[in-house]
N, C-alpha and C positions, 0 to 999 in steps of 0.2 A: 253094484260095489260102489259106484261113485256116491250114490245115496247115504249108503253106510259113513262112509267118509265125512259127508255133509252134515251127519246127526252128530257123529264123534267130534267133528271140529266145533260146532256148535255148543255141546256139552262141556267140553274142555274150557271155552272161552267163558262159558256161565261161572263154571268152577274157579278159573282164575279170577273172575270179576269179583265174587263171594269173598275169596280169600285176601284179595288186596283191599278190598272194602273194610274186611275185620281186621287187617293189619295198621292200616291207616288209622282205623278208630280207636286202635289199642294206643298208637303211638300219640294220637291227641289226649287221650286220657292220661297218657305217661308224663307229655310234656306241660299240659294244663296245670298251673300254680292255682289252688283254691284257698281263698279267706274263709275261715268258720269263726264265728263269734259266738261266744258263750256268755249268758248273764245270768249270775247267781245271787241267791238272796242272802247267802252266807260267805263262808270261806273255807279253808281247808282246817279249820279248827272245828267245825261242825259237820259231823257226820254225812248227812244228807247231801252237802256242797261237795264235799271230800270225794264221795262215790262217783260224782260227773267230773271232778278234777282228774282223778285216776283214769277216766275215760278219755279225757282231752288228751292226757299223757300218752293214752295208749294209741291214740291217734297219729300223734306225733311221732311216735315210734314207728309205727307201721308205714307210713304215708311219707316218711321224711319232707324232702322238700317241694313233694306235691303238695302239702296242705300246711298252710299257716294258721296257728290258732290265736286268738286274740279273746281274752278273759275280761270281763268287769265283775268284782267281788262286792259284796256288802250292798247291793243295791236294794234298799228300801224298796218296799212295794207301795206304789204311787209316784215313785221318782224315775220309773224305769224309761220313760219315752225319752228323756236327754241321752241315757247310756245307749238306748240301741239307737236313737241318731249318730251317736258316735261310731259303732260299730259300722252304719251304713255307710258314713262318711269313709271309712277305713277301707272301703271296698269289700266288705265281708257278702258274698253270695248265698251264703246259707248261716242262718242264725238259729242256735238252739237257747231257749229260756226255760227256767227251771223252777218258778215258783207259780203258784196256780193265778194267784192275783195278777200276775203280768198278762194274762190271757186276753182282757179286752185290748189292751194297747198293742200287742202283737197282732192283733187281727187288724186293727185299724190300719198299722202300717204296712201289713201284707196289703191290703187293698192299694195303698198309696204306692209300693215299691213291687209291682208286680213280677219283676225278673229276679227278685231274691227268694229263695227258699226259707220260710219262717216255721221252725218246728217248736211246738209247746208242750212239755212235759205236765204233767197232772190236772190237765184242762178237758173241756168236753165239748169246745165251741165251733170245733172244725165243720160241723155239718149242719151249724145252724144259718141262717140267711144273715147277710150274703156268704155263698158256699165258693171259696175262693180255692184256685188250684195249686196256689202257691203256701197255702197254709195250711198246718198239718197240727194233729194233736196225737199223742203217746203216752202210755203209762202199762206197767207190768200188773199182772192180776195179783195183787200183794195181799189179798184177804187169804190166798192160798197158803201163803208163809206165816200169816197171823194164825191161822187155823192150826196149823202143824205146829207151830211152836206153843201154842193153846195145849195142844196133846201132850207134849211135854213136860207143860208146867203142870199139867192135870195129873201125870204119872208121879211127879215129885209129891204132891198134895196126897194122892192116894199113899204113897209109900209113908208120909208123916203121919196118917190118919192109922195106917196098918200098924205102925211101931208105938203107936199110942203118944206121940210127940203133940198131936193135937188132937181133937173131937171134928167128926164131921159138921158141928155147927159153929167151929173156929174155923173153917175153910174158907178164907175171904180173900179177895184180889183188892189191890189198888193199881187205878191206871191213870197215869200223869198224861195228860192229851194237851194239845196244842189248842186247836179252834172246834168249834161244835160244827162243823163241816162233813158233809158225807163221806169224804176220805178218811177222816178220823173215825165217825160213827160205825163206818163199816169195819173198818180194823179192827176197832176194840171189841166189835159185836161177834166177828169172826174169832178173834182170841179167845173170848168167854166160851162161844159153842165150844171150841177146841176142848178146852177144858173140861166143861161139863159133859163131853163124849166118853170121860173117864170118870169124873166125879160130879154126878147129876146134880148135887145140891147146892154148890158153891154158887157164891153172889159177888159182886163187884161193885165197887165205888169210882166214880170217875171225877177226876177236877179239872179243870180246863185252866191253862196259863196266860192264854189269849198272845201267844207269842211261840213262833217258832223254834227259838232257841234262847232260853233264860235259865241259865245253870242254879242261881239263887233260888228262885221261885219252883224250879222242878224239883231241886233238893229236900224244899222246904214242906213241898207237897207229899212227896213221898215219906219224909220224916212223919207228917203228921197221919198218913196212912198207916204207916207202921205202928203209932201210937195207939190207933185204934183198933189193932189186933191185925191187920193183913199181915199174911206170910207168903204172898207173891207179890210182886211188884212189876208192873210192865209200862211202856212209855210210847205215846207218839211224840216225840219231841228230840232235839237235836243234841244234848248235853250228855255229859257224865253224871249229871246232878243226882239222878234217881239211883244208879248204881254206888256211888259215894255213900249216899244215906243207907242203902242195905248192908253194904261192907263194914260201916261204922256203928251200926246199931249194936246197943247194949241189953236189947231185948234178951229174954231167956230162949225163943225160940228164934233159931236162925230165918232169916227172911230173905227170900230169893229173888234175883231180878231176872226178868226175861226183856233184852234190848230191841233195838230197832236200828237199822243201817249199820251199826258196827259192834263187833265183839266187846262186850266189857269184861273180858279174861283179866286183864291187865289191872283194871281198875279194882275188880272186885273177885278177885281169883277164888275164895271161899264161897262166894254166893252167887256168882253169875253161872246162868243154866243155860240159855241159848238165845238165838233171836234170827229177825230175818232181813231180807232187804231186797230192792228191785235190782236187778242188773241192767243197767243202762246201757251197755255197751252194743248188745246186738243191735237196737234200733239205732243208735247215734252213728257208728260205724257204717250201718248201712246206708243211712241217710248221705254221709259223705260219699260213699262210694256210687250211689245213685246221681249225686251232682256231678261228680268227675265224669261219669261215662254219660250224664244227659238221659239217664232213665228216671220214670218216675219211682217216688219212695214207695209207695204202697205195693207197686209191683215188684219190687226188688229187695224186701226185707220180708222174712218169714214171721207171719203173725196172723192173728184175727183182724180182718180189715172190713172196716164199714164207712163207707166213702174215703175221707180223708184222714179218718181215724186210727189208728192201732193199737192192739194189745196182744199179750200171750201171757201164759203161766209157766210152771215148770217144765211143759213140754217142748218149749223152745229156748228156755234158758233164762227167761226174762224174769224169774222169781228164784231166789238162793235163800237157803238155810246157813247162817252162820254157825261157827262152830260150837259144837257141842263141848261142854264141860262135864266129861265124864266121871270126873272125881266127884262131882256134886249130884248128877242126872242119877234117877232111879233106874234100877237093873231093867235093862230090857227096852230103855228108851230109844237107842240109835234105830234099832230094828224096827221099833213100831213107827217112828218118824218115817224110815224109809218106806213103810208100808203105806201109810198115808200119801205120801208123795207119788207113789206109784199109781194110788188111787185117783190122785189127781191128773198124771198124764193121761190114765185110759179113760177120765170124764166120768168115774163113778162115783164120787162123794159131792154131795149137796149141801152145801154148809148152811145157807140161811134156812132152815125148816126144822119143823118142831111145835110143839105144844107153848107158843109164845104169842103174844100181841106186842107189837111194836107201835110207838106214838112218836109222831113228827113233835120234836120240841118247839117248833115254831107255831104251831097248827094242831094241838090235840085232838081236833076232830077228824085229822088225817091220821089214820091207823093201819096196819099192815098185820094180817093174820097169817104167821108163818106155816100154819097147817097146809095151806095151801103151796107153800114154798116161794122163795124168790131167787131169782136168777140175776147174779151179780155180772155186771159186764157184759149184759147181753146185748146192747146195743151202744155201748159206749167203752173206753179203756177206762175212762176214768170212774170210781166208785159211785154209785146211785143210792145204795141203801143208805137213808137218813133218820131210822126210826131207832129210838131208845125202848129197849124190851122192859115191860112193865114186870115190877115185883124181882126182878133178877140183878137189875141195874141201876144203880142210885146216882143222879149226878149232883154232886156236893157243890155248895158255893164257896 
């Protein structure tokens, strides 16, 4: 009997200790005030940055006085170090940077300030040497959204062909792109392959603005595509320029816009079709919670982890479709898009596959045969597919 009492007493003591530790940990995280810094290449007027600002605001709403956010907007690439140092001097323990070309500077400062967590969106250098415990990269598998938007565009093209508005030979797409980076090339390739899953003979022209947001140039290029006979316009750029051009066209054939990062329904109510975006909230809120609770980010956020890099797609809510304009979309589009999304969630859709040869625009000797398939985001959350498909994609100067 005495032995039984001893074991029971010991067990109770352990339970009490565990509960007490949990309570103390909880109160520690509740009482801790965390400063989180954000550095943006644009501001709320640009859709990409505005998506991050909405997450920043959601953090403030969720955590109240526990978290104070500090933001630096319109930070030109190449000038970011000064602004990052300001965030560090302000006492930020977590810094979120949002433009690809900030990556080198972010990692340099992460090495200099090991007690601060640095999280870099759309970059892929976390697992390169030197590997730092406090430097992280993250991005949603946006090729999934691009492909799904392409399916919607393909269904609209097929409707136009079926009702005699255009011929198969007139099924042409124009794409307003920012830079010839893998992120951009992967995106427009996935979009085209989504279209071609419905209309196999469609071709696409691409023009680079060499700027993330340039309303006048984006609008100008979209107008030129329309003049060339394109009937679908899409974009990897951050303004309403392409949508405005589509809505204002005086072409006999309507020209439809597939957007990125924000719906263009208000700008182009008769020509906007759909679009997609990365949902940054799961990662960013997870990173905040991780720092508050002294946990490792990659162990506390749901996603695909490779070292200090994380990504995910539809399956974890990291990629989202924008609203579908059902007044414009072809019949059955909503159901078809959901079918595709479900396919991605189950891992049943391979996008970068088919009878295509891709050529590296920087090195024509570097080619990729898609008959063998190419797995995007296999080892990195940032896209790596950087090949322009021969005969079906034309990059215009």
